[in-house]
C-alpha positions in Angstrom: -17.2 -40.6 -3.4 -15.6 -43.8 -4.5 -14.9 -46.7 -2.3 -14.0 -50.4 -2.6 -16.7 -53.0 -1.6 -15.9 -56.6 -0.9 -18.5 -59.3 -0.7 -18.9 -63.1 -0.8 -21.3 -64.9 -3.3 -21.5 -68.4 -3.8 -18.6 -69.2 -1.7 -16.4 -66.7 -3.7 -14.9 -63.2 -2.7 -15.4 -60.4 -5.0 -14.1 -56.7 -4.9 -15.7 -53.8 -6.8 -15.2 -50.3 -6.9 -18.4 -48.4 -6.1 -19.8 -44.8 -5.9 -20.7 -44.3 -2.4 -24.1 -42.0 -2.5 -24.7 -39.8 0.5 -27.5 -37.3 -1.1 -31.1 -38.3 -1.4 -31.2 -36.6 -5.0 -28.3 -39.0 -6.0 -30.1 -42.1 -4.5 -33.3 -41.1 -6.5 -32.0 -40.3 -9.6 -29.3 -43.4 -9.7 -32.2 -45.8 -8.6 -34.5 -44.9 -11.6 -35.0 -47.9 -13.9 -33.8 -46.3 -17.1 -30.7 -44.5 -15.2 -29.8 -48.2 -13.9 -30.2 -49.4 -17.4 -27.9 -46.9 -18.9 -25.3 -47.3 -16.3 -25.0 -51.0 -16.9 -24.8 -50.6 -20.5 -21.8 -48.1 -20.1 -20.0 -50.1 -17.6 -19.4 -52.8 -20.1 -18.0 -50.0 -22.7 -18.0 -46.5 -23.5 -21.0 -45.4 -25.6 -22.7 -42.4 -27.4 -26.2 -41.5 -26.3 -27.5 -42.7 -29.6 -25.9 -46.0 -29.2 -27.5 -46.5 -25.6 -30.8 -45.5 -27.2 -30.6 -48.2 -30.0 -29.5 -50.9 -27.2 -32.3 -50.0 -24.9 -34.8 -49.3 -27.6 -35.8 -45.9 -26.2 -36.0 -42.5 -27.5 -32.5 -40.8 -27.7 -34.1 -37.7 -26.0 -34.9 -39.9 -23.0 -31.1 -41.1 -22.7 -29.8 -37.6 -23.1 -31.9 -36.4 -20.0 -30.4 -39.2 -17.9 -27.1 -39.0 -19.3 -26.8 -35.3 -18.2 -28.1 -36.1 -14.7 -25.8 -38.9 -14.3 -22.8 -36.8 -15.3 -23.6 -34.0 -13.0 -23.7 -36.4 -10.1 -20.4 -37.9 -11.0 -22.1 -41.5 -11.7 -20.8 -41.3 -15.6 -17.8 -39.5 -17.1 -17.0 -38.4 -20.4 -14.7 -41.1 -22.2 -14.4 -38.9 -25.5 -16.0 -36.2 -27.9 -16.9 -35.9 -31.5 -18.4 -33.1 -33.6 -21.5 -34.3 -35.2 -23.3 -31.7 -37.5 -21.9 -28.9 -35.5 -22.8 -30.2 -32.2 -20.4 -32.1 -29.7 -21.4 -35.7 -28.9 -20.0 -37.2 -25.8 -19.1 -40.8 -25.4 -19.7 -41.8 -21.7 -18.7 -44.7 -19.4 -19.5 -45.6 -15.9 -17.4 -43.9 -13.3 -17.5 -47.0 -10.9 -18.6 -50.7 -11.1 -21.6 -50.1 -8.8 -23.6 -48.1 -6.3 -23.7 -48.1 -2.5 -25.6 -46.3 0.2 -24.8 -45.9 3.9 -27.8 -45.1 5.9 -25.7 -43.4 8.8 -22.0 -42.9 8.8 -22.0 -42.2 12.4 -22.8 -45.7 13.0 -19.6 -47.0 11.4 -16.4 -48.0 13.0 -13.3 -46.7 11.6 -10.6 -49.0 10.5 -7.0 -48.7 11.6 -4.9 -46.3 9.4 -2.5 -48.2 6.9 0.9 -48.3 8.3 2.5 -47.5 4.8 4.8 -44.4 5.0 3.5 -41.4 3.3 6.8 -41.1 1.5 5.9 -44.3 -0.3 2.3 -43.0 -0.9 3.6 -39.9 -2.6 6.3 -41.9 -4.7 3.4 -44.0 -6.2 0.9 -41.4 -6.4 0.4 -41.2 -10.0 -0.4 -44.9 -10.1 -3.2 -44.8 -7.6 -6.7 -43.6 -8.7 -9.7 -43.7 -6.4 -8.0 -46.4 -4.3 -7.2 -48.5 -7.5 -3.7 -49.4 -8.9 -3.5 -48.1 -12.3 -0.8 -49.7 -14.4 1.2 -52.9 -14.3 4.1 -54.4 -12.3 6.5 -55.9 -15.0 8.7 -58.7 -14.2 11.3 -60.3 -16.5 10.5 -63.7 -18.0 12.0 -66.8 -16.0 12.7 -68.2 -19.6 15.8 -67.5 -21.4 14.8 -64.4 -23.6 16.2 -61.2 -25.1 19.6 -60.5 -26.8 21.3 -62.0 -24.0 19.2 -65.0 -23.7 19.0 -64.5 -19.9 16.6 -65.8 -17.4 15.0 -63.4 -14.6 15.9 -64.6 -11.1 14.4 -61.6 -9.4 10.6 -61.6 -10.3 9.3 -62.8 -7.1 10.7 -59.9 -5.2 7.7 -58.0 -6.9 5.4 -60.1 -4.2 7.2 -58.2 -1.3 6.6 -54.8 -2.9 3.0 -55.8 -3.8 2.3 -56.3 -0.1 3.2 -52.8 0.6 1.4 -51.2 -2.6 -1.5 -53.2 -1.4 -1.9 -51.2 1.8 -2.4 -48.2 -0.5 -4.5 -49.5 -3.4 -6.1 -52.8 -4.6 -5.5 -54.1 -8.2 -7.6 -52.8 -11.1 -10.1 -55.1 -12.8 -7.2 -56.0 -15.3 -4.3 -58.5 -14.2 -1.9 -56.0 -12.6 1.5 -58.2 -13.3 3.0 -59.0 -16.5 6.0 -60.7 -18.0 8.2 -58.2 -20.1 7.8 -60.5 -22.9 3.9 -60.0 -22.9 4.1 -56.3 -22.1 6.3 -55.9 -25.2 3.7 -58.3 -27.3 0.6 -56.4 -26.0 2.0 -52.9 -26.2 1.1 -52.5 -22.3 4.5 -50.3 -22.0 2.4 -47.2 -22.9 0.7 -47.4 -19.2 2.2 -46.7 -15.8 4.8 -49.3 -15.1 6.7 -50.6 -12.1 9.6 -52.4 -13.6 11.4 -55.1 -11.6 15.0 -56.2 -12.6 17.7 -55.1 -14.7 17.7 -54.5 -18.4 19.8 -57.8 -19.1 16.7 -59.7 -17.9 13.7 -57.4 -18.1 13.4 -56.1 -21.8 11.1 -53.0 -20.9 14.0 -51.9 -18.5 16.3 -52.3 -21.2 13.6 -50.2 -23.5 13.5 -47.2 -20.7 17.3 -47.4 -19.5 18.4 -44.6 -21.9 15.8 -42.3 -20.4 17.0 -42.7 -16.8 19.0 -40.0 -15.2 21.2 -43.0 -13.7 21.4 -45.8 -16.1 23.0 -49.2 -16.5 26.2 -49.3 -18.9 24.7 -49.7 -22.3 27.9 -51.7 -23.2 27.7 -54.2 -20.6 24.5 -54.1 -18.5 26.2 -56.1 -15.5 29.3 -53.9 -15.7 27.4 -51.4 -13.2 25.5 -48.2 -13.1 26.6 -44.8 -14.2 25.2 -41.7 -12.7 25.1 -38.1 -14.4 28.8 -37.2 -13.1 30.2 -40.5 -14.8 30.6 -42.3 -11.6 30.2 -46.1 -11.7 28.7 -48.2 -9.1 29.4 -52.0 -9.7 29.1 -53.9 -6.4 26.8 -56.8 -6.8 24.5 -55.6 -4.4 24.1 -52.0 -5.9 20.8 -51.3 -7.3 19.0 -48.4 -8.8 15.5 -46.8 -7.9 14.3 -44.5 -10.5 11.1 -42.7 -11.4 10.6 -41.1 -14.7 7.6 -40.2 -17.2 7.0 -42.9 -19.5 9.2 -42.4 -22.6 6.5 -44.0 -24.7 3.7 -42.0 -23.1 4.6 -38.6 -21.3 1.3 -38.9 -19.5 2.3 -41.9 -17.7 5.2 -42.8 -15.3 7.7 -45.4 -15.0 9.2 -46.6 -11.6 12.4 -48.9 -12.1 13.5 -51.3 -9.4 16.7 -52.8 -10.4 19.9 -54.4 -9.4 22.9 -55.1 -11.2 22.5 -58.7 -9.9 19.1 -60.1 -8.7 20.4 -59.8 -5.2 20.6 -56.0 -5.8 17.0 -56.0 -6.8 16.2 -57.5 -3.6 18.2 -54.7 -1.8 16.2 -52.1 -3.7 13.0 -53.7 -2.7 14.0 -53.8 0.9 15.0 -50.1 0.8 11.3 -49.1 -0.4 9.5 -51.5 1.9 11.6 -51.0 5.1 13.4 -47.8 4.7 11.0 -45.5 2.5 11.2 -42.5 5.2 14.9 -42.6 4.8 15.3 -43.3 1.3 12.6 -41.1 -0.1 13.1 -38.1 2.4 14.3 -35.9 -0.4 11.6 -36.9 -2.6 9.4 -33.9 -3.3 7.2 -35.4 -6.4 9.0 -34.1 -9.1 10.5 -36.3 -12.0 13.2 -37.5 -12.9 14.3 -39.0 -9.6 16.9 -41.8 -9.1 19.1 -43.1 -6.5 21.5 -46.0 -6.0 21.3 -48.1 -3.0 23.8 -50.7 -1.7 22.8 -53.7 0.1 24.5 -55.2 3.2 24.2 -58.1 5.4 23.6 -56.6 8.5 22.9 -59.7 10.7 25.8 -61.8 9.4 23.5 -64.8 8.1 24.8 -64.4 4.4 21.5 -62.5 3.2 21.1 -59.0 2.3 18.9 -57.5 4.9 19.8 -53.7 4.7 20.1 -51.0 2.0 21.7 -47.6 2.3 21.5 -44.8 -0.2 24.9 -44.1 -1.9 24.0 -41.7 -4.5 21.0 -39.3 -5.4 19.6 -37.5 -8.3 16.7 -35.3 -7.7 16.9 -31.9 -9.3 13.3 -31.0 -8.1 
């Protein structure tokens, strides 16, 4: 069972995904000196048994024995396979960043359950694995860029969303937030993505726009959103919340949270973080999903603080 361990060392706080051991056999196998050495090597990068044997200067048969045992315990996982002289060679990697053992679970005090709505957990379920966020939150660059030389003004709204995602999962070992320009350069668009901001200021949103069931007007991104029936939504506080399979990698998913203007993006974030139960009540886990929301100034202070759904696309 995987868990998240936090600890302090040298005045710095660290977080690691660890395998929580509960069976004595697993503890004995994992604490073997050779097993620990193998897991340390494959925590750095996936390796074949022959490569591990070379690095540790031991017989390959010894490595095979421990690898089989660690795979059966779930402490290693198969990264890839290849056929070598008629046999199947397995490249393995560590399934976590370390090991932990709790002496007696009954002595532990349970923590309060997160207050994040179950609907939001369901919406982001493909992004969460073993309590860790898998993918990237992509915001538009604040510098003039893209064919419109536009500067993003809504990237900071991702912080509000991150507080809520943080109650579901912790960031993976890689940096979870990227600018659209870096995402394009590094080809990170092949992963799970949460895109913040419309296609005029976020180049990755522009790349996936044609794959959305409700999309920004390709002739003029600021002109509005068009749904499958040809209806147009062009209020400054109108925004799109959509979820589709990643058009660049169908094994991954893309969530788009984007307004026609930056205030619309704010309204969309409010809808997801404060009104998820209402907003996602019809979401059953299928794709594609899209809804248009409209922001309102409910308390009259000149700022958007409420969002209502005005159109829904959810064929599932």
